C-alpha positions, 0 to 999 in steps of 0.5 A, spaced: 841 826 323 840 832 327 833 835 328 830 839 322 829 845 326 836 845 330 839 851 329 846 848 330 845 844 324 843 850 320 849 854 321 853 855 315 859 851 314 865 853 310 867 848 305 872 847 299 873 842 293 879 841 289 878 840 282 882 836 278 886 842 275 887 844 282 882 850 282 879 850 289 871 851 289 869 854 295 862 854 298 857 853 304 854 847 307 847 847 311 844 841 315 845 834 315 842 828 313 843 822 308 840 826 302 844 832 299 842 838 294 847 842 290 846 849 288 849 852 282 848 859 281 848 862 274 855 866 271 856 873 274 852 871 280 855 868 287 852 863 292 849 869 296 844 870 290 840 864 293 838 868 299 834 864 304 833 858 299 839 853 302 837 854 309 829 853 308 831 846 304 835 844 310 830 846 315 824 844 312 826 837 309 832 835 312 836 835 306 844 837 307 844 843 302 851 845 299 851 852 295 858 853 292 861 859 288 862 857 281 870 857 278 872 865 277 866 867 282 866 869 289 871 866 293 872 860 288 879 860 284 880 864 278 879 863 272 871 862 270 871 857 264 864 853 263 868 847 262 870 847 269 863 846 271 863 839 268 869 837 272 865 839 278 859 835 277 863 829 275 866 829 283 858 830 285 858 822 286 864 822 290 862 828 295 855 825 297 853 819 301 853 813 297 846 811 300 843 818 300 839 821 294 843 827 290 839 833 287 841 839 284 838 846 283 842 850 277 840 857 274 842 859 267 847 856 263 849 851 268 842 848 268 844 846 261 851 843 263 847 839 269 842 836 264 848 834 259 851 830 265 845 828 269 845 820 267 852 820 270 851 823 276 845 819 278 840 825 280 834 823 284 831 830 282 833 837 278 831 844 278 832 848 273 831 856 273 831 860 267 836 855 263 835 858 257 838 855 250 843 850 249 849 853 246 853 850 240 856 844 242 852 843 248 848 836 248 843 835 254 842 828 254 835 825 255 834 823 262 827 820 262 828 817 269 830 824 272 824 828 275 825 835 273 822 842 275 823 848 270 821 855 273 822 861 269 819 868 269 813 869 264 815 876 262 822 874 261 822 874 253 821 867 251 824 864 257 818 860 258 817 857 251 824 855 251 824 851 258 818 848 255 821 845 249 827 843 253 823 839 258 820 836 252 826 834 249 829 831 255 823 826 256 820 823 262 817 827 268 817 834 268 814 840 271 814 847 267 812 853 271 812 860 271 812 866 275 809 873 273 815 877 273 821 879 268 827 876 273 831 870 271 835 865 274 836 866 281 833 873 280 827 869 281 828 869 288 829 876 289 822 878 286 816 879 289 814 871 288 820 869 291 817 866 297 812 862 292 818 859 288 821 857 295 815 853 296 815 850 289 822 848 290 821 845 297 815 841 295 818 838 289 824 836 293 820 833 298 816 829 293 822 826 290 824 824 297 818 820 297 819 816 291 821 809 291 828 808 289 826 806 282 820 809 281 819 813 274 814 819 278 814 823 284 809 821 289 805 828 287 804 833 282 806 840 283 800 845 282 800 848 275 804 854 273 802 861 275 
């Protein structure tokens, strides 16, 4: 593993994933290390919406960070079909080191899909930005062993209450926090509170890294929601 602050390891490297349907998903990878975090933007955005978050995660805590364009978005192949996201998530265990820990940061509706697939992916931590409400036919699984961080804008309609309900229904250890803005999803990173959000996400991932492999709770709790 290279030094966390090594500029060479923080230069983005282009990557491609081939889904079972032969659709190509494209993105970038930052940093190196046994642990991996995958960033999934909301529909209508692209991986650029993550701003400096990927490089900050790789720089501050040495987690290999991958951001991809969803199918039908950015440089990835068309079309956009929400069902293809499940195909991508099923590949995550094969695309990360077997001995490392896996994390996902998802914005908007993809966060609901990750919650559905979480037990099969064996995640060590999940961050959901403005996940919204499950659509008809979606059935997020209970995941009591999975640490979860839910972040919304407190001025974004009913997002905060929906996140609280979703966190409670999934069971286990969850933190629900909010920023005093009306932005949603990756838009929270572009808000005036974007730097604070990056700090929260980095702190959460660092706590998850420190957990014993079979522990139920991270080492420390995040500060309460703003």
